[in-house]
Residue frames as qw, qx, qy, qz and C-alpha x, y, z in Angstrom:
[[0.000, 0.889, 0.458, 0.000, 0.00, 0.00, 0.00],
 [0.428, 0.149, 0.020, 0.891, 1.34, 3.40, -0.95],
 [0.034, -0.635, -0.416, 0.650, 0.30, 6.84, 0.23],
 [0.341, 0.731, -0.091, -0.584, 0.59, 8.34, -3.25],
 [0.881, 0.462, 0.100, -0.001, 0.94, 7.13, -6.84],
 [0.388, -0.627, 0.518, 0.434, 4.40, 6.36, -8.17],
 [0.765, 0.624, -0.080, -0.137, 5.95, 5.85, -11.60],
 [0.448, -0.549, 0.630, 0.317, 9.04, 4.10, -12.91],
 [0.388, 0.450, -0.637, -0.492, 10.35, 2.64, -16.15],
 [0.042, -0.114, 0.992, 0.019, 9.08, -0.75, -17.25],
 [0.624, -0.186, -0.469, -0.597, 5.99, -2.92, -17.19],
 [0.279, -0.194, 0.789, -0.512, 4.14, -4.78, -14.44],
 [0.668, -0.141, -0.535, -0.497, 1.80, -7.71, -14.32],
 [0.156, -0.216, 0.808, -0.526, 0.29, -9.59, -11.44],
 [0.576, -0.268, -0.667, -0.390, -2.28, -12.16, -10.45],
 [0.469, -0.422, 0.428, -0.647, -4.27, -12.38, -7.22],
 [0.380, 0.056, -0.923, 0.001, -4.13, -15.86, -5.73],
 [0.368, -0.539, -0.735, 0.181, -6.24, -15.11, -2.64],
 [0.186, -0.574, -0.336, 0.723, -7.99, -12.10, -1.18],
 [0.309, 0.876, 0.356, 0.100, -8.68, -8.73, -2.78],
 [0.470, -0.255, 0.113, 0.837, -6.41, -6.05, -4.21],
 [0.257, 0.910, 0.265, -0.187, -7.46, -2.55, -5.21],
 [0.602, -0.010, 0.326, 0.729, -5.25, -1.34, -8.08],
 [0.163, 0.904, 0.155, -0.365, -5.14, 2.35, -9.03],
 [0.568, 0.041, 0.463, 0.679, -3.66, 3.00, -12.50],
 [0.057, 0.268, 0.302, 0.913, -3.92, 6.56, -13.75],
 [0.424, -0.144, 0.134, -0.884, -7.58, 7.55, -13.27],
 [0.760, -0.094, -0.525, -0.371, -8.82, 3.94, -13.21],
 [0.397, -0.391, 0.705, -0.439, -9.49, 1.82, -10.14],
 [0.696, 0.067, -0.658, -0.279, -9.68, -1.96, -10.47],
 [0.625, -0.414, 0.520, -0.408, -10.78, -4.35, -7.74],
 [0.547, 0.325, -0.755, -0.155, -9.10, -7.70, -8.30],
 [0.825, -0.316, 0.305, -0.355, -10.27, -10.93, -6.66],
 [0.565, -0.303, 0.753, 0.149, -8.68, -14.39, -6.62],
 [0.648, 0.333, 0.637, 0.253, -7.96, -15.45, -10.22],
 [0.322, 0.935, 0.145, -0.017, -7.93, -11.90, -11.63],
 [0.685, -0.127, 0.166, 0.698, -4.82, -10.43, -13.25],
 [0.151, 0.962, 0.086, -0.211, -3.57, -7.04, -14.45],
 [0.690, 0.075, 0.230, 0.682, -0.90, -5.72, -16.83],
 [0.113, 0.980, 0.165, -0.024, 0.19, -2.10, -17.27],
 [0.560, 0.514, -0.179, 0.625, 3.08, 0.19, -18.18],
 [0.565, -0.498, -0.413, 0.513, 4.79, 1.42, -15.00],
 [0.231, 0.118, 0.067, 0.963, 5.17, 4.95, -16.43],
 [0.381, -0.589, -0.403, -0.588, 1.47, 5.44, -15.65],
 [0.201, -0.412, 0.553, -0.696, 1.02, 6.66, -12.03],
 [0.743, -0.207, -0.583, -0.255, -0.09, 3.68, -9.96],
 [0.159, -0.377, 0.706, -0.578, -0.58, 2.42, -6.42],
 [0.552, -0.169, -0.799, -0.170, -2.17, -0.52, -4.63],
 [0.373, -0.334, 0.451, -0.739, -4.36, -1.03, -1.58],
 [0.263, -0.196, -0.944, 0.028, -5.78, -4.04, 0.24],
 [0.367, -0.413, -0.102, -0.827, -9.34, -2.86, 1.03],
 [0.824, -0.389, -0.334, -0.239, -9.96, -5.70, 3.51],
 [0.464, -0.720, 0.468, -0.218, -8.52, -6.75, 6.84],
 [0.936, -0.055, 0.338, 0.081, -7.64, -10.20, 5.47],
 [0.322, -0.523, 0.554, 0.562, -4.27, -10.69, 3.72],
 [0.737, 0.616, -0.046, -0.274, -4.05, -10.74, -0.05],
 [0.676, -0.278, 0.580, 0.361, -1.72, -13.23, -1.76],
 [0.522, 0.804, -0.071, -0.274, -0.25, -12.09, -5.09],
 [0.742, -0.041, 0.373, 0.555, 2.32, -13.06, -7.69],
 [0.199, 0.947, 0.035, -0.248, 3.84, -9.92, -9.23],
 [0.741, 0.070, 0.290, 0.601, 6.44, -9.41, -11.97],
 [0.073, 0.943, -0.021, -0.323, 8.20, -6.16, -12.91],
 [0.753, 0.136, 0.305, 0.567, 10.48, -5.63, -15.88],
 [0.608, 0.366, -0.616, 0.341, 13.17, -4.46, -15.96],
 [0.681, -0.503, -0.473, 0.242, 13.88, -5.61, -12.40],
 [0.167, 0.634, -0.157, 0.739, 14.31, -2.46, -10.35],
 [0.569, -0.628, 0.173, -0.501, 13.24, -3.41, -6.82]]
């Protein structure tokens, strides 16, 4: 969870294995549930939030690796 959107070079994709993830990309907000996935260019301002008290389990990939 971030307090404000961030940007960086590259691309990101992820899949939610369990729980819920709120994904903010530019002006769009997506609510992902188990089995949902997302792909976007990291140059678009983005941030993530778990809207529930239960943990979310994700698999996330970023290219080029920068973290």
